[in-house]
C-alpha positions in Angstrom: 217.7 163.7 49.0 216.5 161.3 51.8 214.9 157.9 50.3 211.1 157.1 51.0 210.2 155.0 53.7 208.9 152.0 52.7 205.0 151.4 53.1 204.1 150.1 55.6 202.2 146.7 55.6 198.2 145.7 56.3 197.9 143.2 59.4 196.8 140.0 58.4 193.1 139.8 58.4 192.4 137.8 61.4 190.1 134.2 60.5 186.9 133.6 62.7 186.3 130.2 63.2 182.7 128.4 63.4 182.1 128.7 67.2 180.0 124.8 67.7 176.3 125.8 68.9 176.6 125.2 72.9 174.6 122.3 74.1 171.1 122.3 75.3 170.6 122.4 79.3 168.8 120.1 80.0 165.5 121.0 82.5 165.4 120.5 86.2 164.2 116.8 87.0 165.0 115.3 83.1 168.5 114.0 84.1 165.6 110.8 85.2 164.6 108.7 82.2 161.3 108.0 81.9 161.2 104.2 82.7 163.3 105.0 85.6 160.5 107.6 87.1 158.2 105.1 86.2 160.2 102.5 88.7 160.5 104.8 91.6 156.7 105.9 91.4 155.7 102.1 91.2 158.3 101.4 94.4 157.0 104.4 96.5 153.4 103.0 95.9 154.5 99.7 97.0 155.8 101.0 100.4 153.3 103.7 101.0 150.5 101.2 102.8 146.3 102.0 101.0 144.4 103.2 103.6 141.2 101.4 104.4 137.5 103.1 104.8 137.0 103.7 108.0 133.5 102.5 108.9 131.6 103.6 111.8 129.8 101.3 114.5 126.2 102.4 114.4 125.0 104.2 117.0 123.5 102.3 119.9 119.9 102.4 120.5 118.4 104.5 123.3 117.2 102.9 126.3 114.1 102.0 127.8 112.4 105.2 129.5 112.4 104.5 133.2 111.0 108.2 134.0 107.4 108.4 134.8 106.0 110.9 133.0 101.7 111.6 132.3 102.1 110.9 128.6 104.1 107.8 129.1 100.9 106.7 131.6 98.3 107.4 129.0 100.3 105.7 126.1 100.3 102.8 128.6 96.6 102.6 129.2 95.7 103.3 126.1 97.4 99.9 125.0 95.5 98.6 128.0 92.0 99.3 126.4 92.9 97.8 123.4 93.5 94.8 125.1 97.3 94.3 124.9 99.1 92.7 128.1 101.8 94.1 129.5 104.3 92.0 128.5 103.3 93.1 125.0 103.4 96.5 125.6 107.0 96.1 127.2 108.0 94.9 123.7 106.7 97.8 121.8 109.3 100.3 121.0 110.1 103.6 123.2 107.9 101.9 126.4 109.6 101.1 129.5 110.2 97.5 130.8 107.7 95.6 132.6 109.4 95.8 136.0 109.2 99.7 135.3 105.7 99.8 135.1 105.1 97.1 137.9 107.0 99.4 140.3 104.5 102.5 138.8 101.7 100.7 140.2 102.9 100.1 143.7 101.1 102.9 145.0 103.6 105.5 144.8 101.7 107.0 141.3 98.3 106.5 142.9 97.4 108.7 139.4 99.1 106.4 137.2 97.0 103.3 139.5 93.5 105.1 139.0 93.8 105.6 135.4 95.1 101.6 135.0 92.0 100.0 136.4 89.8 102.5 134.2 91.9 101.6 130.9 90.6 97.3 132.6 87.2 98.7 133.0 87.3 100.3 129.4 88.5 96.6 127.9 85.8 95.4 129.8 83.3 97.1 128.1 84.7 96.3 124.7 84.3 92.5 125.6 80.9 92.9 126.3 79.9 94.8 123.1 81.8 92.4 121.0 79.8 89.4 123.1 76.0 91.1 121.5 78.3 90.9 118.2 79.1 87.7 117.9 75.8 86.6 119.3 73.6 88.4 116.8 75.8 87.2 113.8 74.2 84.4 112.5 75.6 84.5 109.1 77.5 80.8 109.5 75.0 79.2 111.8 73.9 77.0 108.8 75.5 76.3 104.8 73.9 74.4 102.0 75.1 71.3 101.1 76.2 70.1 97.8 72.5 68.9 97.1 71.3 72.2 98.1 69.4 71.4 100.9 70.3 74.3 104.1 71.9 72.3 107.2 73.2 73.8 110.6 76.8 74.4 111.2 76.9 72.9 114.8 80.9 73.5 114.4 80.1 77.1 113.6 77.4 77.6 116.8 79.6 75.7 119.6 83.0 78.0 118.3 81.0 81.3 118.6 79.4 80.3 122.2 83.0 79.4 123.6 83.8 83.1 121.4 80.9 84.3 124.1 82.3 82.8 127.0 85.9 83.5 126.7 85.2 87.1 126.7 82.4 87.4 129.3 84.9 85.4 131.9 87.7 87.8 130.9 85.3 90.7 131.2 84.5 89.7 134.6 88.1 89.2 135.2 89.0 92.9 134.4 86.1 94.4 135.6 84.2 92.4 138.7 82.2 94.7 140.1 80.3 95.6 136.4 80.5 91.7 134.9 80.6 89.6 138.0 78.1 87.2 138.6 76.3 89.0 141.6 74.5 87.2 144.5 72.2 88.2 147.5 72.8 86.6 151.2 70.9 87.4 153.5 71.7 87.5 157.2 69.9 88.0 160.6 70.7 91.5 162.6 70.8 91.7 166.2 67.2 92.5 166.3 66.6 89.9 164.1 65.7 92.0 160.5 67.2 90.5 157.9 70.4 91.9 156.4 71.2 92.0 152.9 74.7 91.6 152.0 75.5 91.4 148.7 78.8 90.4 146.8 80.4 89.7 143.7 81.5 86.3 143.1 82.9 84.9 139.8 82.0 81.2 138.9 84.1 79.0 137.0 82.9 75.8 135.5 85.5 72.8 135.7 86.4 70.6 133.1 84.0 67.6 132.8 85.6 64.0 134.0 85.0 61.0 132.8 84.0 59.9 136.3 80.9 62.8 135.6 79.9 61.7 132.4 
């Protein structure tokens, strides 16, 4: 009989070695440490200059009006009727310069010249009304002294008289035909008849001199 073959040996068991865990991958940008990042950001901040806040220049004030309009002429004459001078009016806001107003009164604007003259007459009327109010006001003519006696206040009376005379003089300049002193002169005509000529003359009393006293 043939001999029996020897039994096959089992292959040796494979020994598995324990694998080391893979190191975690670093995130992008994590390679730079925190202190380095702070230093880099600080250097960038120094490199870029800070932008200064832009300051806008204030708008230029509009120029004075120089074009004639009926509305502007009415405003000027209203100020004249209240007693304001051309110089004072020219200093007001939205009013033309004094030279511009004078140029409009050279005859190129006859409607404005007529309106301007009426405004002066209106101011003269206002002055005349004020003289009556001042003359009729006697509240300051007298005063009571410390002993209870009623005294005449001569200084207050003289001041009231000066206020009246000043307004009368100014009214005669603003409206001479209406408030000027009038005199009547008689002249002999060709046939020997008398001709009356009426004229307006304003008398201004000169200040008293020492020799006249």
